[in-house]
N, C-alpha and C positions, 0 to 999 in steps of 0.2 A: 824663817820664812825661807822659801825659794827664790832664785834670783829674781822672779818676776814679783815677788812679794805675796804670792798665794800661799796659804796654808792647806796642806791637804789634809783632808778628814779619813781617819783611820777607824776600822771596825774590826773587832775581835770575835771570832768563833770560839766559843768555849773559855772559860774561866776556871781550868784547874790549874796546877802549879805554874805551869809556862805561860797560860792567858794571864793570868794575875799578874806575874812579873812583866810581862809585856805592858799590860795597863798600868802599873805603878810607873815605869819608865816613862810612858807618855804623860802621863798625871804630872811627873815631876818637871816635864819640859823638854821635849826634843825639838830643835830648830825645825821649823817647815811642817811640822806634824800637830794633830790634835786627835785625841781620842773622842770618836763621835757617836759609837754605837757598839753594843755587845748584842750577840745571840747566845743564849745558853739553854740547856735542857731544862733547868729549874730556876725561874727568875726569883722566886720567893727566896731560894737559898742562896741566890747571887747578891741580894739586896743587902746583906750586913757588909759583904766586901766592898760594895759600889758605894756605900754610904762613908767608907773611909777616903775616897778619893777628893780632892779638892774641886773638881768639875764633873758631875756624875754624868755619864753617857747615857743615852737613849738605850733602852732592851726592847729589842724589836726581834720579829721572826726571823729566820733563815731566809724566807721568799722577799722580805723587805729590806734586807742588809745591804744589797747594792745601792738602793737608792739613798743610803745613809753615809756612803764612803767613797772615797776615791781609791782606797788600798783596802784589802780586807785581809787579815791575818788568821791563817786556820791553824788553831791550836786545840783541834778535836781529834776523838779518835779516827784512825785511818780509814775505817769502813763508811766513814760519812763523807770522805771527801769529794764524790762525784757530787752528792746533793748539795754540798756547800759550793764546789767550784762551777758548776754548770750557769746558775743563774749570774754569778758575779761576773764570770767570762763574756756571758751574752750582752752584758751591759757596757763591755768594753774597759772594765776596769783591771787595776791591778791586783794580782792574789799571790800572797806569799805564802808557799805551802812547808809546812814542818813535817807533815807525814810524807815526806819525799818517797819512801818506799812504794807508797800507794799510787803513785804516778807511773811507774812501771807497769802497772796492769790496767791503766787506763790511757794509752796514748791519744785517744780521741780528744782528750782536754786540750792536747797542743794544737789540734785542727780547729776545736772551738775559739781557742784564743786567736789563732791566725785568723779565721774567718771574721770575728768581730772586734780585731785592731786591739786585744787585751794582751796581758802580760801574766806569766806565771813566775813568780820570783823564788828562786831556791837558795836558802842561806848555805853558804858552803860548810857550816858545821853539820847540816843535816847530810852532806854529800859523804861525809865519812861514814856514815851508818851504811851506806850502798857498799863500800869497799869491805867495810867490817861485817856485815852480816846484819839480818834483822835482830840478832840477840845483842846488840851493843857490844859487839867485840868479843862475844864468847864462843865465837867459832861455829855459829851458826850460819848456813848461807841463805839468803833471803829467796832465793829461787827454790832451792831444794824444800825449804821450810813451808813454801807455798803450792807444793807439787809441780814446780817449773821443771821441765825435762833438760834444760840446761843450768849452768852454775857458774859462779863467779864474776869476776871483773870482766872477762870477754864476754860472757852472756848481757849483762847489763849494757856494756858498750854497744852492742851489736842490735841491741832493742828499739822498736821504732820509736819509743820516746825520745831517743837523743838524736834521731834523724830526721822526723817528721818536724815540718813548722818551725824549722830552728830560729826564725826571726821572732817567733811569739815566746820563745823560753828565753830567760835572762838568769843568769847566774851572777849573784853578786857577794863580795866579800864581808863577812860579819867584822866588825871593829871590836 
């Protein structure tokens, strides 16, 4: 529990390998957090996995997700980030973004977070991907691979993502 005794509700978008690992960990028990909901592309396919959990979360649409959670963890393809993030941020919730590279191309999300007093949380492990490139350290540069005219660390540090709405962005260390 949190210091004030409140348990925060966590929802997960996507139940691929990462989403399932997050769901299992929450189901095993994380102090102050409970798995409340999931949003998945194919609810029928997710059913078998969800049946293995001791406390089955609600399966809801992306649009309904923010109403079921205090924190939403994005474990989905990067191209869905804006669709996932905007409604969550507009509800003033916390959003943990694993597709951190997609934030570079969507600086408006920081502005939305600031306007609605929401937070975007970026695990430090995801930041390593920015320095190593979109190819997971295989020498690919995320800017060049997405047709961006700039490249490398200098470019992403200068990107509006890092400078706008600084109070809305929170980076936390993974344990």
